[in-house]
C-alpha positions, 0 to 999 in steps of 0.5 A: 500500500502506498503511503500518504507521504509518498503521494505528497513527495510525488506532488512536490516533485511534480511542482518542482518539475513544473516550476524548476527555476522558481524558489519553493517553500512549504508552510503548515497551518496550525489553527483549526482541524486541518492537521487532524483531518489531513495530517502532514498537510502543507501549502507550497509557495512558488515564488514569482521570479519576474514582476509580471509572474504571479505567486503560486500557492498549492496544497500538498496533502488535500488529495489525502481526503479521498481514496483513489484519485485525489485533488490538490488546489492552487491560488495565483496571486499578485503578491506573497502573503500568509493569508493564502496559506490560511485560505488553502488550509480552509479549502482543504478542510472543507474538501476533507469533509465528505459532505462538502467535497469539491469538484470542478465548477463548485464555489466556496464562500471564504467569508472575507476578501481573498486578498486585501481590498478585493471584491472577490470573496468566493473561489471557483474550482476550475481547470488550471487554464493558465498552465494546462494539462501538464500541471493538472495531471500528477501521477503519484504512486498508485493514484492520479492527482488532479491539480485544480485552480481556485479562481477568486470570484464575487458572490454575484459571480458565484450565483451566476455559476450556480444559475447559468452554469460553469461554461457560461461564466468561463465564457464571460471571463474569457470575453471580458479579458479580466485579470482575475488575480487583480485585487481591483477587479470588480464583479462581471455580473 
């Protein structure tokens, strides 16, 4: 039987291989039930190397929430902040509860702006469009791990996803050419 640490190590290698020239560091979150529900859970921060590149925060261990195939989640952000470690620990805790399991198209109300000053206070679970299938698919020993993007959206946009569907909202995002990680971005609906 493959252990959780072997899977987490495969995820780390996958991320290091995807961003080989970016400094990477891991953080734990000690508040709340995360360590009880997902022992060994970490958030990996992938530093921006150019001013135009985003910082990337990725869960390492959210995939432990399920047997078989699993999911990890990432946030893109214009700046570095421990707030993103907290957000990802909260999302992973939510995902670890079978009643609230996440999948593509689901939204999560995080109860506060995702970044200081932003209107977006929800996250949309999406395919990793900025990076494609080579980031999305991580083969770990004995299982497949899907790496999904958490897109910051507003409450009105979350309602729109619920009412009109994911595809319609994704088309709206694409047509608007919105910078989804900008703290100044306003709701599209």
